C-alpha positions, 0 to 999 in steps of 0.5 A: 497187412492184417492185425488181430483186431477182432481177437483183441477187442475185449483186451484193448477195451479193458485197457482203454482206461489205463492207456488213456490216463497215460496220454497227454490228450485228456479229451480221449479218456474213457471213464471206467463205466464206459469200459465196463459197459463194453466189456459186458457187451462182449462177454457171456453172450448166447444165441439160438436159431429158430427154423420152421418153428423149431428152436435150437438150444442156446449156445455161447457166442465165441466171436468177440463182437456179435455180427451186425452189432453197432458196437463193432462199428464204434470200436472200429472208429475208436481204434482205426480212425487215426491209423492213417494220420500223416500218411504219405502213401495211400492207405486202405482200412478194413476191420481185419486188414490194412493195405498201404499203396505207393510208388516204389520206382525211386529211392524216395518212394521206398523211403516214403513207404518205409516211413508209413510202415514205421508209423503203422507199427507205432500206431499198433503198439500205441493201441495195444494191437499187433500185425500178423507175421504174414504181412507181405509187399506186393509189386505190381510192376516187375520193373520196380526197384526191389527193396526190402521193407520192414514192419518193426523187427519183421522183414516183409516178404516180396511177392508178385501175385496175391489172392485177396478175397478170392481175387488174384491180383498181379501185375497184369491187372486183368481177370482172365485167369480168374474167369478161367478158374471160375469156368473150370469150377462151374464145368466141373460141377456141371459134369458132376450133375450130369453123372449123378442126376437121375432125372433130366427134367427142368424141375430137377436140373434148373434148381441144381444149376441155379444153386450149384453152378451159377454162383461161380461165374456170377461171382466173378462177373461183378469185377470182370464185366459189369455190363455183362452182369446186368444182362445176366441178372435180367435174362439168366444167360450165362456170362460166358455166352458170346464172350 
């Protein structure tokens, strides 16, 4: 379940003061000076790039929180830290994504998941945030009893496979399909190099393979077979060699 945290950081930060005044727990209140400091940090930023001694023109920063900024971590803790309070299932919290895991093989399990979904919706409303409408329910066992879950007024779609950070997650819970796709992509690039590279010298082919081909199997081997990754790192062998 994804919510538009990054897009709303400024709006929410500006709302901290009036929101905290409405809360009974006064120890969470933020003074106006703190709110204005956050607002000034998020607004009117500009950056330039220097390459080989040549400097680009200054350009405005369009993202709300500068990458690498400690303020992003502070705001994350302020707004996300209490997201899983009293959760019955297993939550996973990220800057732009929330995952909720639980057993869905009994009516009691369905009810526990739905209660946590209701808590998440109340948490989002309380913090002036919202979940994206593309939130889904992923079933990792086809024997699970199908149940229609809701997030507020939104009915959640049920699926049996999902790409998560370019990793396909399904009921089989193995990397065979991902490895096949990575190998296909790498072989396609190798074919392109073979057709278009005029020289076959090591000085030409090796940088092309290292920069264009190697990243694809190397990316997947991290979760596919860590021991293979270690040997791959030290010897430069292809992870598919002998496996």
